[in-house]
N, C-alpha and C positions, 0 to 999 in steps of 0.2 A: 699046877696052877699057872693061869695065865696073866697073873698080877705082876706090876712093876713097882708098885710101893703099897704101903699098908692102907692107902686111902680108898674108899670104896668105889670110887668111880675109876680108879687106876688099875683097871683089868680088861683084858682083853674081850671076854664075854660079855661083861657091863657095857663097854663102849659100843659094841655092836648093837646090843638091845636098845641102849639109850638113842643111838644114831636113828633107828627105825621110828622109835616113840616120836623123837622130835620132828622128823619129817611128817609124819601124820598129824601131829598137833600144829605145825606150820602151815599146812594147807586147811586149817579150819575143823578137822574132824574132833568132834568134842572130847575132853579129856578120858572120860569112862569108856566111851567107843574105842577110842585110840588104844586105851591100854587092855580092853578085851582082845582087840586084833593082835596086839603084841604078845599076851598071853597064849593066845591059840596057836599063834606061830612058833613061839619058842619054848612052850611047855614040854614038847618031846625031848627036847634036849637037856633040860634042867630039872624040871619036876621029878622027885626023886632018885635024883643022882646026888652024887658027891658034891656037886657045885650048885646045889640048888639055892643055896644062900647068895651066889653072886646075882640071880635073878631077882630074888626079892629085895636084897639090900639095895642094888641100883634102882630099881623102880622106886622104892620107897623114900630114898634119899632125894631123887629127882621130883618126885610127887610133892615131898615135904617142903623142899625149897620153893615150890610154885604154887603153894596153897591149895593142891587137888589131892591130897592124900586119901585114899580109900581106906574104910575099915579092913578090907579082906588083905590089903598089902601092909598095912600097918601091923596087924596080927600075926602074919607070918613072918615078917622082918624081924619083930620081937622074939619070935619062937627060934629063928636062925641064930639070934643074937646069943640067946639064953642057951642053945644047944652046944656044949663045949666041943661037940666033934669036928664041927666046921674050923673052930679056933685051933684045934689040935694040929692041923694041916701045916700051920705056921711055925711050929717047932723047927721043922726041918731047915729054916732058914735062919735058925740061929735064937737064942733067947732074947736077945734085943729087940729083934725084929717081931718075935711072938709077942712079948710085952707093948711093943708100939701099937700093934694090931688090936690087941686087946683094949688098950687105951681109947683107940678110935671108936671101938664098937661101944664102949661103956658111953662116952661121949655122945655118939651119936642115938644111943637108947634114951639118954636124958632127953634129947630134944624132942624125939618121938612122943615121949611121955608127957612132957611138959611146955613145947613151945608149938605155935601154930601161927603159920604164915599167911599174909594176905594172898587171896586167889589172884593168879595173874589172869589178866583179861584177853590178852593176844600173845601168840607165839610167833617168832621169826620163821620165815620161810627158809628152807636149805639153802647152801650157797647155790650162787647163780650157775657156777660150772656143772650142777647136779643136773641142771636143766636146760643147758645151752642147745640150741637146736641149729643145724645146718640151713642155709638158704638155697643150697644146691640141690639139684634134682638127678636121679637115674638118668643117665644118658647125656648129660651135659658135657660139651667138648670144651679144655679148657686150654688158653695160652698162659702157661706160667713163665713169666720174665725175672730172670735172675738178677735181684739188685746187689747181692753181696754173696759171691761165690764161697764154696766151702773153705775150711782152713787146712792150708799145709804149709810145710816149712821146705826151702831148699835144702837139699841133701847131695852127698857124693853118691849115695845109693843108687843105681840106675833106675830101679822101680820107682823109688819116691821121688826121683826127679822128674820121671814121666807124669806122676801124679800130680806134682806141683805145676808142672805145665800145663795139665788139662784145667785144673782149678783156675788158673790164671784165664785160660782161654773161654770159660764159661761165663766170664763176667759180662752181663748185659745179653746174654742169650736168651733165647727162647725154645721152651721144650712144650710138647703138647701131652696133656693129660685127659682121661676119661673117667667120668663118675660112672662106675659099673654097679655100685649098690650104695644105699643109705640105711646104715644100722641105727637102731633104737635101744636104748636101756632104761627101763624104769625108775624113777627116783627111788622106788621102793617096791621090793617084790611082795609086800604084804598086801598092796592095792595096785597091781601093775598099771591099772587105766587110769591111775590119779594124774601122772605127769611122766615126762620123759626126757631124755637128753637124746640128741641124734648127731650122727656125723657121716661124712660123705667117705666112701671108699673109692680110691683112685688108681688106674693102671697107667703106665707110662708108654706113650707111643716111640717107636724107634726113629726119632727125627729130633734134630737141633739144628736152629738157625738163627740168622742175624735180625730177623723181622717176623711178625706174626704172619704166616701163610694162608692163603685161601683154604677154608675148612674143607674143600674137595679132596684136599690132598691126602685125608687120613684113609681113603678108599683103599690106597695101595699100600698102607703101613701096616705092620705087624707090631703087637705088643712087645715091650723088652722086660725082661725080668730086671728089678732093681737090686744092685749088688750094695749090700751093707757092711760087709766086711771084704777086704780085699788086700792080698799080697802076693806074692810069687806062688805061695803053697796052698793057699786057702781062700776060697769065695763063699760067701754065705749070701744067698739070694732069697728075695721075696717078691711076690708077683703083684701085689696090690697094698696099697698104703692108705691110712688117713693122716691129714695134717691137723694138729691141735689147734694152730693160731691162725687158720685159713681166712678168718675175717678180719685178722689184725697184724698183717704180714709187711707192712711198708717198708721195714727195715731190711727185709731179706729178699722180697719178691713182690711182684703183682701178679693177680689172677684176673683174667677177663674171660668172661664165658663167649664162646664164638657160635654156639649153637646148641642143638639136643636132636639126639637120635633116640626115640623111644623103645625102640626094638630092643636095646640093652635091659629094657626092663621084663623081658620074657628071654632073653638069650645071653646068658653070662659067658663071657670068654674063657676058653679052655684053661689058660694060665691061672685063672683066678682061684685063690686060696680061701676057703671059708673062715681059716683060722691061721693066718699067717704068723710068723715069728715078728714081733715087735712091729705090730701094724700100725701104732700113732707115733706120729713124729712131729716135731716141731720143724717149721721151715728152715731154721738154721742147719739142723740136721740133715734134713732132706736135700739141701744143696751140697753138702759133703757128699750124700750118697749118688747124687748126680754126677759129680766129678768120677767116682769110682766106676759107675756103669757105663759112662761114655768113654772112659779109658779103653774098654772092650779088648782086654787081653786076650 
């Protein structure tokens, strides 16, 4: 079981199902239509399985709470409650948990049979971070001005002493980034065209200076793999990253768009990785990695 308590919503499967259902409702899709989409999408995973009750109970409780309970859902939820096989699985967690789950189901059954809630007229949209979109475009050349360099502490160890020195050197320095791709992720796989989140993937040029350079300098520069873990024995590198807080980074850095080269839309650099390790970073972390990268062991 993927449950973490005896409550109906406290289950990994129920949480996944309801997350999709809530998104559809939040975008104004009528409750019955949204339910049918969820049913069609998850049916293959739950209906006829040992976990079928997870589907019906989760949907039924959510619909009941919001006054949109469908007869089909109510009937199937009641069948699951009355079917002792679904409850038997809880015995493996001990008698106390078993009886607590049984009580939860009996209380819910009573509500399904005897209580009707007022129909909810409007459902909230999914959190803003599900649908946040970058303003950057493929080919944008960025000056990244470091406001707060990475964290490092003084050490007697020669390697960490060098790293500490490099961190201090990067304060107020400028590096150059190129947006090489803009990725999108739909807010829900059930209706991919509904809405999406997007983020810019960037690569680092092998250049670091005191001031913003003329953009023509990039013609002579190569891209530099970004070092994300570094010591005398081990280096973990990626070649492109995306920054989570690129639109709200004043504490850690400043980004200025210097220009755009639309050729990157058709010619991705050779170092680019389609699925890099740890591709998304906060600027505070990125500043740490810049120190490791420009240490250039």
